[in-house]
C-alpha positions in Angstrom: 94.7 -65.8 -34.6 95.6 -65.4 -31.0 96.1 -68.3 -28.6 92.7 -67.9 -26.8 90.9 -67.8 -30.2 92.8 -70.8 -31.4 91.9 -72.7 -28.2 88.2 -71.9 -28.6 88.3 -73.0 -32.2 90.0 -76.2 -31.3 87.5 -76.9 -28.5 84.6 -76.3 -30.9 86.2 -78.6 -33.4 86.6 -81.4 -30.9 83.0 -80.9 -29.7 81.6 -81.1 -33.3 83.6 -84.2 -34.1 82.1 -85.8 -30.9 78.6 -84.8 -32.0 79.0 -86.5 -35.3 80.8 -89.6 -34.0 80.9 -91.8 -30.9 82.0 -89.2 -28.3 83.8 -91.9 -26.3 86.1 -92.5 -29.2 87.0 -88.8 -29.6 90.0 -87.9 -27.5 92.1 -84.8 -27.3 95.3 -83.8 -25.5 96.5 -80.6 -23.9 96.2 -77.7 -26.2 99.4 -75.9 -27.0 101.5 -78.5 -25.2 104.8 -79.5 -26.8 104.8 -83.1 -28.0 106.4 -85.3 -30.5 104.1 -87.4 -32.6 104.6 -90.0 -35.3 102.3 -91.4 -38.0 102.2 -94.7 -39.6 99.9 -94.8 -42.6 98.7 -98.4 -42.3 95.3 -98.3 -43.9 93.4 -98.0 -47.1 93.2 -94.2 -47.0 94.6 -91.1 -45.4 92.6 -87.9 -45.2 94.1 -84.4 -45.2 91.9 -81.6 -44.2 92.4 -78.0 -45.4 90.2 -75.0 -46.0 90.6 -71.8 -47.9 90.9 -68.8 -45.6 87.9 -66.5 -45.4 88.5 -63.1 -47.2 89.2 -60.2 -44.9 86.6 -57.5 -45.0 88.1 -54.1 -45.1 86.0 -51.4 -43.4 
């Protein structure tokens, strides 16, 4: 997936999350920016999201 396609997918994801949740609590950063992040699991549960890739249709 190219950068522009990835950016569009990211923007759609953020939009969908905002539709299903309080949009004022959904924040995003700068897409493709270099950043260091850290995570402290300090709660009752951690969710990991993954999907199987769609099969490629050969024409």
